[in-house]
mmCIF file as gemmi writes it, N, C-alpha and C atoms, coordinates in Angstrom:
data_model
loop_
_atom_site.group_PDB
_atom_site.id
_atom_site.type_symbol
_atom_site.label_atom_id
_atom_site.label_alt_id
_atom_site.label_comp_id
_atom_site.label_asym_id
_atom_site.label_entity_id
_atom_site.label_seq_id
_atom_site.pdbx_PDB_ins_code
_atom_site.Cartn_x
_atom_site.Cartn_y
_atom_site.Cartn_z
_atom_site.occupancy
_atom_site.B_iso_or_equiv
_atom_site.pdbx_formal_charge
_atom_site.auth_seq_id
_atom_site.auth_asym_id
_atom_site.pdbx_PDB_model_num
ATOM 1 N N . VAL Axp A 1 ? 57.326 -26.032 -17.371 1 0 ? 1 A 1
ATOM 2 C CA . VAL Axp A 1 ? 55.884 -26.942 -18.155 1 0 ? 1 A 1
ATOM 3 C C . VAL Axp A 1 ? 55.739 -28.163 -17.414 1 0 ? 1 A 1
ATOM 4 N N . GLN Axp A 2 ? 54.184 -28.135 -17.394 1 0 ? 2 A 1
ATOM 5 C CA . GLN Axp A 2 ? 53.581 -29.205 -16.496 1 0 ? 2 A 1
ATOM 6 C C . GLN Axp A 2 ? 53.482 -30.448 -17.443 1 0 ? 2 A 1
ATOM 7 N N . GLU Axp A 3 ? 53.284 -31.527 -16.924 1 0 ? 3 A 1
ATOM 8 C CA . GLU Axp A 3 ? 53.035 -32.617 -17.955 1 0 ? 3 A 1
ATOM 9 C C . GLU Axp A 3 ? 51.356 -32.349 -17.408 1 0 ? 3 A 1
ATOM 10 N N . ARG Axp A 4 ? 50.792 -33.24 -19.107 1 0 ? 4 A 1
ATOM 11 C CA . ARG Axp A 4 ? 50.022 -33.151 -19.132 1 0 ? 4 A 1
ATOM 12 C C . ARG Axp A 4 ? 49.258 -34.572 -18.562 1 0 ? 4 A 1
ATOM 13 N N . SER Axp A 5 ? 48.9 -34.92 -17.687 1 0 ? 5 A 1
ATOM 14 C CA . SER Axp A 5 ? 48.005 -36.196 -17.624 1 0 ? 5 A 1
ATOM 15 C C . SER Axp A 5 ? 46.468 -36.776 -18.213 1 0 ? 5 A 1
ATOM 16 N N . ILE Axp A 6 ? 47.066 -37.86 -18.743 1 0 ? 6 A 1
ATOM 17 C CA . ILE Axp A 6 ? 45.689 -38.311 -19.338 1 0 ? 6 A 1
ATOM 18 C C . ILE Axp A 6 ? 45.131 -39.17 -18.636 1 0 ? 6 A 1
ATOM 19 N N . ASP Axp A 7 ? 43.48 -38.518 -18.677 1 0 ? 7 A 1
ATOM 20 C CA . ASP Axp A 7 ? 42.429 -39.292 -18.179 1 0 ? 7 A 1
ATOM 21 C C . ASP Axp A 7 ? 42.171 -41.02 -19.015 1 0 ? 7 A 1
ATOM 22 N N . PHE Axp A 8 ? 42.678 -41.825 -18.298 1 0 ? 8 A 1
ATOM 23 C CA . PHE Axp A 8 ? 42.929 -43.106 -18.817 1 0 ? 8 A 1
ATOM 24 C C . PHE Axp A 8 ? 41.405 -43.639 -19.421 1 0 ? 8 A 1
ATOM 25 N N . PRO Axp A 9 ? 40.218 -43.738 -18.176 1 0 ? 9 A 1
ATOM 26 C CA . PRO Axp A 9 ? 38.783 -44.212 -18.431 1 0 ? 9 A 1
ATOM 27 C C . PRO Axp A 9 ? 38.441 -43.271 -19.446 1 0 ? 9 A 1
ATOM 28 N N . ALA Axp A 10 ? 38.638 -41.933 -20.083 1 0 ? 10 A 1
ATOM 29 C CA . ALA Axp A 10 ? 38.04 -41.433 -21.053 1 0 ? 10 A 1
ATOM 30 C C . ALA Axp A 10 ? 38.718 -41.81 -22.063 1 0 ? 10 A 1
ATOM 31 N N . ILE Axp A 11 ? 40.002 -42.32 -22.239 1 0 ? 11 A 1
ATOM 32 C CA . ILE Axp A 11 ? 40.293 -42.686 -23.788 1 0 ? 11 A 1
ATOM 33 C C . ILE Axp A 11 ? 40.319 -44.33 -23.874 1 0 ? 11 A 1
ATOM 34 N N . SER Axp A 12 ? 39.91 -45.023 -22.724 1 0 ? 12 A 1
ATOM 35 C CA . SER Axp A 12 ? 39.438 -46.163 -23.054 1 0 ? 12 A 1
ATOM 36 C C . SER Axp A 12 ? 37.925 -46.93 -23.163 1 0 ? 12 A 1
ATOM 37 N N . PHE Axp A 13 ? 37.238 -45.723 -23.961 1 0 ? 13 A 1
ATOM 38 C CA . PHE Axp A 13 ? 36.196 -46.317 -24.208 1 0 ? 13 A 1
ATOM 39 C C . PHE Axp A 13 ? 36.21 -47.06 -25.597 1 0 ? 13 A 1
ATOM 40 N N . LEU Axp A 14 ? 36.76 -47.028 -26.187 1 0 ? 14 A 1
ATOM 41 C CA . LEU Axp A 14 ? 37.316 -47.823 -27.523 1 0 ? 14 A 1
ATOM 42 C C . LEU Axp A 14 ? 37.527 -49.499 -27.384 1 0 ? 14 A 1
ATOM 43 N N . PRO Axp A 15 ? 36.484 -50.088 -28.037 1 0 ? 15 A 1
ATOM 44 C CA . PRO Axp A 15 ? 37.172 -51.531 -27.314 1 0 ? 15 A 1
ATOM 45 C C . PRO Axp A 15 ? 38.534 -52.479 -27.797 1 0 ? 15 A 1
ATOM 46 N N . GLU Axp A 16 ? 39.161 -51.765 -28.653 1 0 ? 16 A 1
ATOM 47 C CA . GLU Axp A 16 ? 40.475 -51.952 -29.092 1 0 ? 16 A 1
ATOM 48 C C . GLU Axp A 16 ? 41.24 -51.687 -27.822 1 0 ? 16 A 1
ATOM 49 N N . MET Axp A 17 ? 40.964 -50.228 -27.532 1 0 ? 17 A 1
ATOM 50 C CA . MET Axp A 17 ? 42.049 -49.72 -26.366 1 0 ? 17 A 1
ATOM 51 C C . MET Axp A 17 ? 41.673 -50.154 -25.717 1 0 ? 17 A 1
ATOM 52 N N . GLN Axp A 18 ? 40.412 -50.951 -24.891 1 0 ? 18 A 1
ATOM 53 C CA . GLN Axp A 18 ? 40.436 -51.623 -23.489 1 0 ? 18 A 1
ATOM 54 C C . GLN Axp A 18 ? 41.282 -52.821 -23.592 1 0 ? 18 A 1
ATOM 55 N N . GLU Axp A 19 ? 41.53 -53.557 -24.254 1 0 ? 19 A 1
ATOM 56 C CA . GLU Axp A 19 ? 41.789 -54.394 -24.537 1 0 ? 19 A 1
ATOM 57 C C . GLU Axp A 19 ? 42.757 -54.589 -24.532 1 0 ? 19 A 1
ATOM 58 N N . THR Axp A 20 ? 44.141 -53.255 -25.116 1 0 ? 20 A 1
ATOM 59 C CA . THR Axp A 20 ? 44.979 -52.876 -25.253 1 0 ? 20 A 1
ATOM 60 C C . THR Axp A 20 ? 45.734 -52.885 -24.137 1 0 ? 20 A 1
ATOM 61 N N . THR Axp A 21 ? 44.863 -52.132 -23.242 1 0 ? 21 A 1
ATOM 62 C CA . THR Axp A 21 ? 44.985 -51.998 -22.057 1 0 ? 21 A 1
ATOM 63 C C . THR Axp A 21 ? 44.88 -53.073 -20.946 1 0 ? 21 A 1
ATOM 64 N N . LYS Axp A 22 ? 43.956 -53.806 -21.095 1 0 ? 22 A 1
ATOM 65 C CA . LYS Axp A 22 ? 44.105 -54.642 -20.321 1 0 ? 22 A 1
ATOM 66 C C . LYS Axp A 22 ? 45.217 -55.743 -20.451 1 0 ? 22 A 1
ATOM 67 N N . GLN Axp A 23 ? 45.921 -55.956 -21.674 1 0 ? 23 A 1
ATOM 68 C CA . GLN Axp A 23 ? 46.521 -57.201 -22.366 1 0 ? 23 A 1
ATOM 69 C C . GLN Axp A 23 ? 48.043 -56.724 -21.46 1 0 ? 23 A 1
ATOM 70 N N . TYR Axp A 24 ? 48.243 -55.193 -21.842 1 0 ? 24 A 1
ATOM 71 C CA . TYR Axp A 24 ? 49.97 -54.884 -22.055 1 0 ? 24 A 1
ATOM 72 C C . TYR Axp A 24 ? 49.686 -54 -20.211 1 0 ? 24 A 1
ATOM 73 N N . LYS Axp A 25 ? 48.813 -53.785 -19.567 1 0 ? 25 A 1
ATOM 74 C CA . LYS Axp A 25 ? 49 -53.236 -18.602 1 0 ? 25 A 1
ATOM 75 C C . LYS Axp A 25 ? 49.558 -52.283 -18.291 1 0 ? 25 A 1
ATOM 76 N N . TRP Axp A 26 ? 48.417 -51.251 -19.158 1 0 ? 26 A 1
ATOM 77 C CA . TRP Axp A 26 ? 49.253 -49.458 -19.354 1 0 ? 26 A 1
ATOM 78 C C . TRP Axp A 26 ? 50.27 -49.022 -18.686 1 0 ? 26 A 1
ATOM 79 N N . MET Axp A 27 ? 49.604 -49.15 -17.104 1 0 ? 27 A 1
ATOM 80 C CA . MET Axp A 27 ? 50.956 -48.535 -16.334 1 0 ? 27 A 1
ATOM 81 C C . MET Axp A 27 ? 52.163 -49.079 -16.346 1 0 ? 27 A 1
ATOM 82 N N . ASP Axp A 28 ? 52.555 -50.523 -16.857 1 0 ? 28 A 1
ATOM 83 C CA . ASP Axp A 28 ? 53.724 -50.788 -16.614 1 0 ? 28 A 1
ATOM 84 C C . ASP Axp A 28 ? 53.778 -50.625 -17.901 1 0 ? 28 A 1
ATOM 85 N N . PHE Axp A 29 ? 53.248 -50.396 -19.12 1 0 ? 29 A 1
ATOM 86 C CA . PHE Axp A 29 ? 53.738 -50.189 -20.373 1 0 ? 29 A 1
ATOM 87 C C . PHE Axp A 29 ? 54.288 -49.082 -20.34 1 0 ? 29 A 1
ATOM 88 N N . ASN Axp A 30 ? 53.584 -48.063 -19.794 1 0 ? 30 A 1
ATOM 89 C CA . ASN Axp A 30 ? 53.765 -46.348 -19.704 1 0 ? 30 A 1
ATOM 90 C C . ASN Axp A 30 ? 54.955 -46.207 -18.831 1 0 ? 30 A 1
ATOM 91 N N . MET Axp A 31 ? 55.789 -47.133 -18.058 1 0 ? 31 A 1
ATOM 92 C CA . MET Axp A 31 ? 56.711 -47.004 -17.392 1 0 ? 31 A 1
ATOM 93 C C . MET Axp A 31 ? 57.874 -47.086 -18.179 1 0 ? 31 A 1
ATOM 94 N N . MET Axp A 32 ? 57.397 -48.341 -18.963 1 0 ? 32 A 1
ATOM 95 C CA . MET Axp A 32 ? 58.658 -49.024 -19.702 1 0 ? 32 A 1
ATOM 96 C C . MET Axp A 32 ? 59.296 -47.965 -21.204 1 0 ? 32 A 1
ATOM 97 N N . ILE Axp A 33 ? 58.237 -47.572 -21.78 1 0 ? 33 A 1
ATOM 98 C CA . ILE Axp A 33 ? 58.203 -46.549 -22.63 1 0 ? 33 A 1
ATOM 99 C C . ILE Axp A 33 ? 59.565 -45.338 -22.327 1 0 ? 33 A 1
ATOM 100 N N . GLY Axp A 34 ? 59.191 -45.3 -20.917 1 0 ? 34 A 1
ATOM 101 C CA . GLY Axp A 34 ? 59.546 -43.995 -20.42 1 0 ? 34 A 1
ATOM 102 C C . GLY Axp A 34 ? 59.417 -42.226 -20.617 1 0 ? 34 A 1
ATOM 103 N N . ASP Axp A 35 ? 59.425 -41.187 -19.965 1 0 ? 35 A 1
ATOM 104 C CA . ASP Axp A 35 ? 59.376 -39.887 -20.872 1 0 ? 35 A 1
ATOM 105 C C . ASP Axp A 35 ? 59.769 -39.966 -22.126 1 0 ? 35 A 1
ATOM 106 N N . CYS Axp A 36 ? 60.979 -40.419 -22.431 1 0 ? 36 A 1
ATOM 107 C CA . CYS Axp A 36 ? 61.392 -40.354 -23.74 1 0 ? 36 A 1
ATOM 108 C C . CYS Axp A 36 ? 60.5 -40.2 -24.785 1 0 ? 36 A 1
ATOM 109 N N . ASN Axp A 37 ? 59.544 -41.16 -24.732 1 0 ? 37 A 1
ATOM 110 C CA . ASN Axp A 37 ? 58.775 -41.354 -25.672 1 0 ? 37 A 1
ATOM 111 C C . ASN Axp A 37 ? 57.31 -41.036 -25.252 1 0 ? 37 A 1
ATOM 112 N N . ILE Axp A 38 ? 56.909 -40.181 -24.666 1 0 ? 38 A 1
ATOM 113 C CA . ILE Axp A 38 ? 55.79 -39.861 -24.322 1 0 ? 38 A 1
ATOM 114 C C . ILE Axp A 38 ? 55.146 -38.914 -25.535 1 0 ? 38 A 1
ATOM 115 N N . SER Axp A 39 ? 55.731 -38.393 -26.287 1 0 ? 39 A 1
ATOM 116 C CA . SER Axp A 39 ? 54.97 -37.692 -27.46 1 0 ? 39 A 1
ATOM 117 C C . SER Axp A 39 ? 54.85 -38.599 -28.415 1 0 ? 39 A 1
ATOM 118 N N . TRP Axp A 40 ? 55.661 -39.813 -28.173 1 0 ? 40 A 1
ATOM 119 C CA . TRP Axp A 40 ? 55.245 -41.146 -29.389 1 0 ? 40 A 1
ATOM 120 C C . TRP Axp A 40 ? 53.341 -41.621 -29.003 1 0 ? 40 A 1
ATOM 121 N N . VAL Axp A 41 ? 53.223 -41.538 -27.401 1 0 ? 41 A 1
ATOM 122 C CA . VAL Axp A 41 ? 51.918 -42.149 -26.91 1 0 ? 41 A 1
ATOM 123 C C . VAL Axp A 41 ? 51.235 -41.123 -27.463 1 0 ? 41 A 1
ATOM 124 N N . GLU Axp A 42 ? 51.31 -39.558 -27.104 1 0 ? 42 A 1
ATOM 125 C CA . GLU Axp A 42 ? 50.513 -38.442 -26.924 1 0 ? 42 A 1
ATOM 126 C C . GLU Axp A 42 ? 49.989 -38.702 -28.461 1 0 ? 42 A 1
ATOM 127 N N . GLU Axp A 43 ? 51.123 -39.027 -29.814 1 0 ? 43 A 1
ATOM 128 C CA . GLU Axp A 43 ? 50.669 -38.656 -30.988 1 0 ? 43 A 1
ATOM 129 C C . GLU Axp A 43 ? 49.965 -40.477 -31.056 1 0 ? 43 A 1
ATOM 130 N N . PHE Axp A 44 ? 50 -41.329 -30.703 1 0 ? 44 A 1
ATOM 131 C CA . PHE Axp A 44 ? 49.531 -42.21 -30.886 1 0 ? 44 A 1
ATOM 132 C C . PHE Axp A 44 ? 47.98 -42.324 -30.447 1 0 ? 44 A 1
ATOM 133 N N . TYR Axp A 45 ? 47.515 -41.514 -29.588 1 0 ? 45 A 1
ATOM 134 C CA . TYR Axp A 45 ? 46.281 -41.149 -28.707 1 0 ? 45 A 1
ATOM 135 C C . TYR Axp A 45 ? 45.547 -40.415 -29.56 1 0 ? 45 A 1
ATOM 136 N N . ALA Axp A 46 ? 46.402 -39.206 -30.282 1 0 ? 46 A 1
ATOM 137 C CA . ALA Axp A 46 ? 45.522 -38.185 -30.826 1 0 ? 46 A 1
ATOM 138 C C . ALA Axp A 46 ? 45.058 -38.868 -32.372 1 0 ? 46 A 1
ATOM 139 N N . ASN Axp A 47 ? 46.105 -39.718 -32.656 1 0 ? 47 A 1
ATOM 140 C CA . ASN Axp A 47 ? 45.468 -40.079 -34.038 1 0 ? 47 A 1
ATOM 141 C C . ASN Axp A 47 ? 44.434 -41.313 -33.715 1 0 ? 47 A 1
ATOM 142 N N . ALA Axp A 48 ? 44.163 -41.914 -32.852 1 0 ? 48 A 1
ATOM 143 C CA . ALA Axp A 48 ? 43.571 -43.379 -32.483 1 0 ? 48 A 1
ATOM 144 C C . ALA Axp A 48 ? 42.337 -42.648 -32.292 1 0 ? 48 A 1
ATOM 145 N N . LEU Axp A 49 ? 42.337 -41.356 -31.405 1 0 ? 49 A 1
ATOM 146 C CA . LEU Axp A 49 ? 40.906 -40.467 -31.735 1 0 ? 49 A 1
ATOM 147 C C . LEU Axp A 49 ? 40.292 -39.845 -32.706 1 0 ? 49 A 1
């Protein structure tokens, strides 16, 4: 099963999401939570959108 890559520029159009991305440095955050929590991230963005 291929990992679904998230198009960050496409999902960063909301001001709150841009601020969160800048504040926490998304890539570092993404590595920190790890693959085991990727479903949580997907759920978060699905709900956010």
